C-alpha positions, 0 to 999 in steps of 0.5 A, spaced: 454 512 469 460 514 466 466 514 471 471 520 469 478 517 467 482 520 473 477 516 477 477 510 474 485 510 475 484 511 482 479 506 483 484 501 479 489 503 483 485 501 490 483 495 487 490 493 485 492 495 492 487 490 495 488 485 490 496 485 492 494 485 500 489 479 499 494 475 495 500 476 501 495 474 506 492 468 502 499 466 500 503 467 506 498 467 512 503 465 517 508 470 515 503 476 515 501 474 522 509 474 524 509 481 521 503 484 524 506 481 531 513 485 529 509 491 527 505 491 534 512 492 538 515 498 534 514 505 536 509 509 533 514 514 530 518 508 527 511 506 523 509 513 522 516 514 519 516 508 514 509 510 512 511 517 510 517 514 506 513 509 503 508 515 501 513 519 498 516 513 494 509 512 491 508 519 489 515 519 486 514 513 482 507 515 480 510 522 478 515 519 474 510 515 470 505 520 469 510 526 468 
């Protein structure tokens, strides 16, 4: 079964995100635990704003690269 190029790009991006996140947990487990504790103390609106900012930044970078 042949995967369309755009689907291959999507799966590659997801695999890369999982790899980077896994590396962070493998290399800095105590730091990741501390970061999670800090995130639990933040209000939902702050997390939502950070998530939206990261999402917009990511879309802008992809748009610049892919044109």
